[in-house]
C-alpha positions in Angstrom: -88.1 88.3 51.6 -85.2 91.0 51.7 -85.3 93.3 48.4 -82.1 95.3 48.1 -82.8 98.8 47.8 -81.2 100.8 44.5 -79.8 102.7 46.8 -77.6 100.2 47.8 -75.1 98.5 44.9 -73.5 102.4 45.0 -71.7 102.1 41.3 -71.2 98.4 41.1 -71.9 98.3 37.8 -69.4 101.5 36.9 -66.8 99.7 38.8 -67.3 96.4 36.4 -68.0 98.6 33.2 -64.7 100.2 33.8 -63.0 97.1 34.7 -64.3 95.4 31.1 -63.3 98.3 29.0 -59.9 98.7 30.1 -59.0 95.2 29.8 -61.0 95.1 26.0 -58.1 98.4 25.7 -55.0 95.9 26.7 -56.4 93.3 24.5 -56.8 95.7 21.7 -53.3 97.7 22.0 -51.5 93.5 22.3 -53.5 93.2 18.9 -51.9 96.4 17.4 -48.7 95.6 18.7 -48.3 92.2 17.4 -49.8 93.4 13.8 -47.2 95.9 13.6 -44.5 93.5 14.5 -45.1 91.5 11.4 -46.0 94.5 9.6 -41.9 95.2 10.0 -40.7 91.7 10.1 -42.3 91.2 5.9 -41.2 94.3 5.4 -38.0 93.9 6.6 -37.6 91.0 4.2 -39.0 92.6 0.9 -36.2 95.3 1.5 -33.6 92.3 1.8 -34.7 90.3 -1.4 -35.0 94.0 -3.1 -31.5 94.5 -2.2 -29.8 91.1 -3.1 -31.9 92.1 -6.3 -30.2 94.8 -7.1 -27.0 93.5 -6.3 -27.5 90.6 -8.6 -28.3 93.2 -11.1 -25.2 95.0 -10.3 -23.4 92.1 -10.9 -24.9 91.1 -14.0 -23.9 94.4 -15.3 -20.8 94.0 -14.4 -20.4 90.7 -16.0 -22.0 92.1 -19.5 -19.6 94.1 -19.7 -15.6 93.2 -20.5 -14.7 93.7 -16.7 -11.4 91.5 -17.0 -9.7 93.9 -19.5 -9.6 96.8 -16.5 -10.4 95.2 -13.6 -11.8 98.1 -10.8 -14.1 98.5 -7.9 -17.0 100.6 -9.1 -20.6 101.8 -7.8 -23.9 101.3 -9.6 -27.1 102.7 -9.2 -29.6 100.3 -9.5 -33.3 101.4 -10.5 -35.2 98.3 -9.0 -39.2 98.9 -9.4 -38.2 101.1 -13.0 -39.7 103.7 -12.0 -36.8 106.3 -13.2 -35.3 106.8 -9.8 -32.3 105.3 -8.4 -33.3 103.1 -5.8 -30.1 100.8 -4.6 -26.5 102.3 -4.3 -24.2 99.2 -4.7 -20.6 98.6 -4.5 -19.2 96.4 -6.7 -15.7 95.8 -5.7 -12.4 94.9 -7.6 -12.8 91.7 -9.2 -10.3 89.4 -8.7 -9.0 86.9 -10.5 -8.7 83.4 -8.3 -7.3 80.9 -11.0 -5.9 80.9 -14.2 -5.9 77.2 -16.0 -4.5 76.8 -20.1 -7.2 75.4 -22.2 -6.8 72.2 -23.1 -4.7 71.8 -26.6 -5.2 72.5 -29.8 -6.9 70.5 -32.1 -5.1 68.0 -34.7 -6.4 69.8 -37.7 -5.1 73.6 -36.1 -1.6 72.1 -35.1 -0.1 73.7 -38.8 -1.8 77.6 -37.4 0.2 79.8 -35.6 0.0 79.9 -31.9 -2.3 83.1 -31.6 -4.6 81.2 -33.5 -5.4 77.9 -31.8 -6.5 77.7 -28.7 -3.7 76.7 -26.8 -3.2 80.0 -26.3 -6.0 80.7 -24.1 -6.3 80.5 -20.7 -9.8 79.7 -18.3 -10.0 82.0 -15.4 -12.3 82.4 -12.6 -13.0 85.9 -11.2 -15.1 86.6 -7.9 -17.1 89.4 -7.5 -18.0 91.2 -4.6 -21.4 93.3 -4.4 -22.4 95.5 -1.3 -25.2 96.6 -0.4 -25.3 99.1 2.0 -27.8 100.5 4.9 -26.9 104.0 4.6 -28.3 105.8 1.0 -30.7 102.9 -0.1 -34.7 102.6 0.0 -35.0 99.8 2.4 -32.1 100.2 4.5 -31.2 96.5 4.2 -27.5 95.8 3.4 -26.6 92.2 1.7 -23.1 91.0 0.1 -23.5 88.9 -2.3 -20.6 86.9 -4.3 -20.6 85.6 -7.7 -18.0 83.9 -9.5 -17.7 84.0 -13.4 -15.6 82.3 -15.7 -14.1 84.0 -18.5 -11.6 83.1 -21.9 -9.1 84.9 -21.8 -5.5 85.3 -24.0 -2.0 84.4 -22.6 -1.3 88.4 -22.8 -4.9 89.4 -21.2 -4.0 86.7 -18.1 -0.8 88.1 -17.7 -1.9 91.5 -17.4 -4.6 90.8 -14.6 -4.2 86.9 -13.3 -1.5 87.0 -10.7 
């Protein structure tokens, strides 16, 4: 029976231990990289959704105003989380009148009224409103473009002023 002397191992356990330590370290680094990539992905999705919400809020603000009287481009500051600090800057392009059609004719009961008081003098107009949230100067660095179509009822004089 041959017995190995303690001097014949010469650090084999140390080499195996170091190899295992290196393998565990590589596995931990891979898990950390995977986790941080997932975190960045979810963060980017959140920032994009916030930018879309900011653009929609700005479009709602424009629609709520009398934008057909004087359609101009504007910049709207949006506080998406209501903390008192503006989080997003939304660029609203000049609203464009893309379609106009005369509203339905006057009801028979209003034939005796002057034309300015009947439905016949009104126009259904369709407007294109574009909101852009740029990457620069915004909380999440997300960039989106949102377009909305809006129908507005205008008088003939108003329609002639703003629709081609």
